[in-house]
C-alpha positions in Angstrom: 93.9 29.5 -53.9 94.8 26.6 -56.2 94.4 23.1 -54.9 97.9 21.8 -54.1 97.4 18.5 -55.9 96.2 20.3 -59.0 99.4 22.5 -58.8 101.6 19.4 -58.5 99.9 17.8 -61.5 100.6 21.0 -63.4 104.3 20.7 -62.6 104.9 22.4 -59.2 107.7 20.8 -57.3 108.5 23.3 -54.5 108.5 22.1 -50.9 105.7 24.6 -50.0 103.2 23.1 -52.5 104.2 19.6 -51.5 103.7 20.5 -47.8 100.2 21.9 -48.6 99.3 18.7 -50.5 100.5 16.5 -47.8 98.8 18.5 -45.1 95.5 18.5 -47.0 95.6 14.8 -47.8 96.5 13.9 -44.2 94.0 16.2 -42.6 91.2 14.6 -44.7 92.1 11.3 -43.0 92.5 12.8 -39.5 89.3 14.9 -39.3 88.3 16.2 -36.8 91.9 16.0 -35.5 94.5 18.4 -36.8 98.1 18.1 -37.9 101.1 20.4 -38.0 104.1 20.2 -40.2 106.2 18.8 -37.4 103.8 16.3 -35.9 104.8 12.6 -36.5 102.3 11.0 -39.0 101.6 8.1 -36.7 101.7 10.0 -33.5 99.0 12.4 -35.0 96.7 9.4 -35.5 97.4 8.3 -39.1 97.4 4.5 -39.5 99.2 2.6 -42.2 95.9 2.3 -44.1 95.3 6.0 -44.0 98.9 6.7 -45.0 98.4 4.3 -48.0 95.4 6.5 -49.0 97.7 9.6 -48.9 100.3 7.8 -51.0 97.5 7.1 -53.6 96.5 10.8 -53.7 100.1 11.8 -54.3 101.0 9.1 -56.8 97.9 10.1 -58.9 99.5 13.5 -59.6 102.9 12.1 -60.3 104.7 12.4 -56.9 107.4 9.7 -56.5 106.4 8.6 -53.0 106.2 5.2 -51.3 104.6 4.0 -48.2 108.0 3.4 -46.6 108.8 7.1 -47.0 106.3 7.9 -44.2 108.4 5.8 -41.9 111.7 7.2 -43.0 110.6 10.9 -43.2 108.3 11.0 -40.2 106.6 14.4 -40.5 105.2 16.6 -43.3 108.2 19.0 -43.2 110.8 16.3 -43.7 108.8 14.3 -46.3 108.0 17.5 -48.4 111.7 18.5 -48.6 112.6 14.9 -49.7 109.8 14.7 -52.3 110.7 18.1 -53.6 114.3 17.0 -54.1 113.2 13.9 -55.9 110.9 15.8 -58.2 113.6 18.4 -58.9 115.9 15.9 -60.4 117.9 14.7 -57.4 118.8 11.0 -57.6 115.8 8.9 -56.5 116.3 5.6 -54.7 114.6 2.5 -56.2 110.9 2.6 -55.6 109.9 -1.0 -55.5 107.8 -0.6 -52.3 109.4 -3.8 -51.0 109.3 -4.2 -47.3 112.7 -5.0 -45.7 111.6 -8.5 -44.7 110.3 -9.2 -48.3 113.8 -9.0 -49.8 
């Protein structure tokens, strides 16, 4: 089986591959706890610092993701669908990573 981050770096944009990449990256930060596609990121035990590490993993392979996306799309299933749409050419909102209180 191909590593999902490697597949994304090679151009994969489908929700399934993005789901696998998100799951793998999140699970590395949650071990020994587990995560399902429908678990809330923060309810499952991820902290903002751990989510920031997941963002770095995904950005390294070209995924247009921001820390705030984990608050807006609160589980793997929702976030993977959103990221797939962005990567497939759907309009992408500005990604300035600004927090609402910083504007």
